[in-house]
N, C-alpha and C positions, 0 to 999 in steps of 0.2 A: 272344288273337284268334287262330284258325287259318281263312284264308280260304283253299277250295279253287276258286276259280271268279273270272274277273275282273268277273264281275256282283257276288256277294260283296265285291268287291274296293270299286267300288262306290260300293254300298252302303253299306259304314262309312266310305268318305270321307264319303259324303253324310251320312252321320248325326253323323262327328267335323265335319265344319264347321259344321253347325246348333249343336251342344255349343259347339261353339268362340266363336262369335258373343256367347255370351251370357256367354263368358268374356273375353274380349278382341276387341270389335267390328272396333278395328282391326289386328292380327293378321289378323284373318281374313279382311277387306279385302284387306291387301297380301299374303295366300296367292290369293285369287281372280287376283287381279290380275297375280302374277309368273308363277303355274303357267297359269293360263287364256286371260291376255291378252298372256301375252310378254314382260311392261315388266320393266326391268330394277326394282333396288329403289329406285335415284334416281329414275325414274320415279313407278314406286310410289308412293314416299312423296309426292314433286307432286301427285298428286292425288288424294290422299286428306287433303292439305293439312297436312302435318307433316315437323319437322325429318327432316332424313337421320338424324341421331343419335337420332329417334324414334324411328322407324322401324325401325329396326337393332335398338332393346332389342323391339320388338314383333313383329318378324319372326324373333328367335330362340326368343322365349317360344315365339309359334305354332308353330312349328318342333319344340321338343320336345316340345308338350304330344300336339301332335298324333303324336309318334312313339307316345309312349308311351300315346296312346289307341289308335291301331292295331294294337301291341304287345301288348295287354294288360293294361298297367299300368295303374295309378289317377294317371290326370294331378295334379296337386297344384293349388288354387286359386292364381290369383296375388296 
């Protein structure tokens, strides 16, 4: 996916986040809390009431999924 402007990047990110919610709701919530609220992973895990190790797994999956989506690769279902 080639993005030319910041507006296109924001739209792509919004679309990706909507799809990620369907794929991994906890991972999507962790992304929101970390990037948009500025929480640490520990704080985000506590906020969504999951153990830190569970948050680690969801965080890793969400990051990889978003990267694949935004780079135009086909994300693999969880």
